[in-house]
N, C-alpha and C positions, 0 to 999 in steps of 0.2 A: 737498574736491571733491565735487560732487553728481554722482551717476550718473544720466544721462539716457538712457532706453531708446528706441531707434528702432523696435523690432519689436512693442511692446505699449503699450496705453494704461495710464497710471498716474494716481494722484491725489496731488497735493501736499497735505499736511495740516499744520496748526500751530494753536496757541492764541494768540489776540491779546488784548491788554488795551489799551484806548484810554481815556485819562483825559480827560474833558471832551467826549467825542463819543459820539453814539448809534451803537451797533454796527448796529442795524437800518437806519440810513440810510447806512452805509458800504459800500464795495465793495472787492473784492480782485481782483488779476490777477497772473499770472506772465508775465514777459517773458523770452524766450529770444533771446539775441543771439549770432550768430557773425559771422565776417568779412564775409559777403555776404548774410546773412539775419536778419531780426528777426521773431519770432512772438509773439503775445500770446494768452493763454488766460484767459477770465473765470472767476471763482470766486464762492463764496458765503461769507457770514459769518453764523452764527446768533446768537441773543441771548445765548449764553454765551461767545461769542468763538471758537468753533470755525470755522476757516477751511478750506475745501476747494476746490481748483482742479484739475479734470480736465485732464490733458495728453494729447492725442490721439497716436496713432502718428505718428512722425516719419519713418518709412521712405518714401523717395522725395523727401523734403524735405531730409534731412540724412544724411550717411554716418555710420557708426559711429565713425569717427575724427575727426569734427568737434569742435572745441573752441570755447569762448566763455564767455559769462557768462549766469547765470540769476539773476533777482531777483524778489522779491515786492514789489508796489506796492499800497498801501492808500490809498484816497481817502476821507477823513473830513472832513466839513464844509468842502468845497472846498479841502482841503489834501492834497497828495500826500506820502505817507510811504513810505520804503523801509526796512522793518524787517529785511530779510534779503537777502543776495546771496552768490553763490558762483560759482566757475568750474566748468565741466563738460568 
């Protein structure tokens, strides 16, 4: 289970390896889905595969007791890949 904070900004970080695709031409985003809300946060991927997605404060949008799913989506060469997901 991923701990999603509502009272402070955080940065989701991971290392990506894409075979047959150029990392510089790829993009990443985090999608946060609850029962009545879906949020998307754009991130960056550097040439070494380091992925960083800043997640803004969610206070006022979600309560601390909100549950749902969070996932990383990577778009590489017109293909959508979901290499990670978790509940929160």
